N, C-alpha and C positions, 0 to 999 in steps of 0.2 A: 321875863323869859329866863329859864334855867339853862345855863351855859356851861359846858365842859370845855375849859381852855387847855388845849394841848401845848405844854410848855417844854420845849426842847432844851432849854438852858441857854438859848441865844437871846439877843436883844429884841428881835422882831416878835417872837412869841410872847415875851414878857410885856412888851408895850401893847400888844394886841389884847392880852388878858387885862391889863390896866384900863384900856379903853372900854372893855366890856363892863368892868366894874363901874367906871364913870357913867356909862349909859344906864345904870340902874339895874342891871341884870344880876341874878343870883349866880355867882361864878364859883366854880370849883376847878382847881388846877390839877393836871395829871401829867406825869412824865412817863414816857414809854421806855422801859428797859428792853432794848433789842439785842444787846451784845450778849453772847454766850460766855464771854470772859469778863465777869463783873469787876475785875481788878484793873481793867484797861483805863488808862488816862489819856486825855487828848494830847497830841503833840502839835504845837503851833496852831495852825488853823485847819489841820486835817481831821477828818472824821467828825462824828457827832455821837450823841446817845451814850456818852461815857459816864463814869462815876463823877468826874468833874462837872459834866453838864447837869447831872441830876442834882448835885449840890447847888449849882447856880440857880436852877429852876426853883428849888426849895426856898432859897434865900429870897428870890423875887416874890414868891407866893406869900412868904411871911411878911414882907414889907407891904404887900397889897392887902394883907389881912384876910386872905381866902384860904379855905381848906386845901390841902395838897396831898396827893397820893402818887405812888409809883406803881405802875401796872407792868407786870412781866409778860411781854409778848414775844420773848426770844424764840420759843419753839415755833410759833406761827411765822415769825420773821425768817427763820432758817428754812422752813418748808416753802413758803410762798415767794421769798425774795432770793435768798442765798442759793438754795437748791435749783431754783429756776435759772439763776444767773449761770450756774455751772452747766446745766443741761443745754442752755442756749448756745454757749460757747462750744460745747462738745458737738453740737449739731451744725457748727459752722456759722452761727449767727452772732451778731454783736448787740446784746441787750442793753436796755437802760434800766438799771435796778431802782433808780429813784421813781420812775413811773410805776413799777410794780409795787414799790413800798406805798406810794400814795393810793394805788388801786386796792391792794390787798390788806394793808395794815392801817394807815392813818384814816382812810375813808371807807373802810369795810369793817375790819375787826374792831377798831376803836369806835366808829360811829354806831355799829350794831350794839355794842355793849353800852354806849351812852344812852341810846334810845331805850334799851331794856331797863336801864336804871332811872328812866323818867326825865332825862334831859331833852330839851327842845332843839338844841344846836350844839355843834362842836366849833369852837373858835380856834383859828390858827393864825400864824404870822405871815401867811402867804400874801403876796402882792397881786391881787386879782379882785374883780368886782362882780357882784351879782345884780341881776335886774329881772323884773317880772315882765315877760314879753307876752304877746298875744296867744302863745301856745304853752305858757308855763314859765318856770324859772329858767333863766339863761345865765351862762358864764361868759364874762367879758374880760378883756385885758385891763390891767391896772392903768391908772391915769398917767403914770410915768413908765413909758415903754422901756427905758433903760433898766428898770428893776422888775419889769413885768414877769410873773411866774405862771401865767395862765397855761403855758405849754405843758408844764409838769402836772397840771390839774386837768388836762384834757381827757383823762380816763374817767372822770366823774360822770355819773348818770343823773338824770333828772330827780329820782327819788333821793339820791345823796345830796344834790344841790339844795334840795328843800330843807336840809338840816345843817347847812354850812353857814359860817359867819366869818367874813374876812375884814376885820376892822381897819387894816392898813391899805386897803385897795385904792383909796383916793389920796393917799399921801404922796406928794410930789417927789420926795427923795429919801434915801436911806439916811442921809446926814440929819434930816429933820427928826427921824425916828431916834437916832443916837442922842441928839440934843434933848429930846423929850425924855428919854431914859435917864439922862444925867440930871435933869430938873426933878425927876421923881425920886432921885436917890438910888437908882438901880446900879449896883456895882458893875454890872456887865455891859454898861453903856458903850465901852470901847472894845468889847470882846470881838476878835476877828471872826469873819464869816467862815463857816465850815465849807470845805470843798473836797472833791474826789469822792470815792466810794467809801461809805462809812465803815464797812467791814473789811476794807483794805486800807487802813490808815496810813501806811507808808507809801501809798501810791504806786506800788510795784504790782500792777495787775497781772502782767505776764508771769512773774515769779509766783504769785499767789495761785494762779491757775495751774501752774506746773505741779502743784501739790495736790490739786483736786481733780484734774482731768488726766486721764491716761495718755501718756506721751507715746506717739507712734510716728516714727520717721516716715517721710514720703517725698514725692517729687514736687519740684517747682517747675511749672510749664510756661511756655510763652503761648500766645493765642493760636499758633499753628499746631500746638501739641508737642513741640520739641522740649526735651528736658534741659533746663538751663541752670538747675541747682537742686539742692536738697534742703529739707526742713526737718527739725526735730520734734515737730508737733504743730499741726495746722491751727490749733487753738491759740497759738501765740501770735497770729497775724490778723490784721484787720484790713478791710477794704480801704484803699487810699494810702496805705503804708508805703514809705519809700526806704527808710533807713532799716538796717539790720537784716536785709534780705540775703546777704552772703551768696550772691549769684556767681557761679563759676564760669559763666559764659556771657560776655557783654552783648548788648544789642547791636544789630547790624549798623545802625546809624550813630551809635555811641551815646545816645541819649539815655537818661536814667529811666528805670522802669518802676512801676507801682503795682501793688496788689490790686487786681481787678475783681477777683472772686475767690471763694474758698469752697471746695467740693468735699463735703464731709464723708460721703459714701466711698469715694475713691481715695480720700485722704490726700488731695492735691491742692496746691495753691497756684493760681493763674496770675501771671504778671503781664504788663503791657505798658504802652506809652500813656502819658498823663491825660491826653485828650480823650482816651477811652473811659475816663472816670466821669465824663460829662453825661448826665442822665436826663432824659426828656420825659420818661414815663416811669411811675412806680405803682406797684400794686401789692395788696396784702389783705390779710384777714385779722382775726382777733379784734374786730372793730366794735366801737360803742359810740352812742350819740350823747352829747352833753345837753340833754333836753330835746324836745320834739323839733326836728328840722323845720317843719312847716311846709314841706314839699316832698315829692316822691323822689328819693335818692336814686331810684332806678333810671330816672331821666337825667341826662347830663346837666350839671349845674356849675355855674361860675363860683369860684372860691379862691382862697389863697392857701398854700401849703407850707408848713414849716417842719423841718426834719431834725432840728436840734434846738435845745433850750435857748441858745443865744444866736441862732441863725436868723437871717432876714426872711420873712415870708415872701413867697413868689406867686404871682397870678397863675391860675391853673383852671382846668375843668375836670370834674370828678363824676363818677357814677358807680353805682353798686350793681355788679353783674354776676351771673352764674360762672363758676369755674369750669371751663371746658376741660374734659378729661385729657384731651390730647395736649393741652398746654400745661399740665401739671409738671412741676419740677420737684427736686428733692427738698426745696425750701418750703413748699406748701405744707401746711399743717394737715395731718391726717383727719379725714372726716369733714373738712371744710367744704361747703357747697357754694359759697358766695365770697366775693372779695370786692374791695374798693379799688378802682383803677383811676389814677390821677395823671392827667397829661399837662405838663408845664406849658404855659403859653409862651412858646419860644420867640414870638414876635415882640413880646413885651418884657421878657426876663431872660437872664442867663440860665443855662442848664444847672441842675443840681449837681454838686460835686461830692465824690466819695461816699455815695449812698451804700450802706451795708444792710443786708437782710438782718432783721432783728431790731433795727432802729424803729422808733415811733414817729409816725407822721401825724401831725395835728392839722385839721382843716379849720379855717376861719372864714367868716363872712363879715368883712369889716373888722370891728373889734370883738365880735362874738365868736366864741369857740363852738364850732358845729359838732366836732367829735374827733376821734382818733383811730388809727389802726396800726398794726405792726407790719412793717415792710417785709414781703416775702421775695419779691423779684423786682428787677429794674431793667429798663430798656435804654440803651445808649441814645443820646440826643440825635446823632446823625442818622441812626436807624429809624428813629421816630420821625425825623424830618423827611426822610425818603418815603416813608409810608404816607405821611400827610400830603406830600407833594404829588403822589401817584393817585390820590383820591379825586 
């Protein structure tokens, strides 16, 4: 098999490429240049895709004896990931740029180019597994849940899964991968993992956004609509935030308040008590299936839902339904005709906390990834419980 190994410059992708070579595949390494500032160097463990990372990837490829190239996808990355990130925040949503990067860059632009060049598969260092099910290729969690990365791969579709190769999926721990890298003589064996948003390497998301999103002061309201403070830009707030609200008027009970929602049209931030962050129902669009579900998603089905990469999945029931015009909110995407509605099984699980529009929800059936969607709206758990109790 002819394999294109995506080499980020980290230990995982280097070992994945090495295992592809050991498996007898014809392997070519490629590093994606995504930064529009080619002089950028990594600081500690923040960021990725820097000049330093490219050099580390090249050294690893040389040690493995495979051809190596650098592909400049910075323009595509800016349009599909950075600009999308800015637009989402400007619209009052909290996006996940890593999901968009996997969807638009690593498994769309890269995979499309690889197939056009005659490669059979793209290998990455992600911790996830693939299986052939009764309805085609399926995506599953890695054998080690602590390192599982299937959540960020939930955007992949069946045609893309057919050309994916994850050599690390059955590895029990990252320590074993580092030990293997050391045994192979890879200098990056102890290189720290990257974290945070790669195009905001200093970790100051609010500061970065203030340079890219127009700042417009507005009101901070309580749930009754009373003005309790002012903000200098709604994009600087996220659902669930407690610190930095600078409220001029304390709550009647003296308890702290949290951001409950952001209203981009009126430029208002709504705050309230922590219990109002408990969510029982989420819904949204921009959905995709990671392979054929094997059932009609318009009929309610049991599943688990996970709303963050490192969150615990919770039992739920989901269904694909038409969007009722009367229920449209400013968070709904224009032109969307259907959405996925997910009800948490409140008898078996705690409500979801701090759910923000723009986040990605990934649905699982056991270890299998069913698909994903972008959250547009959320219903408080108490309101959901009242509705269920009245049925």
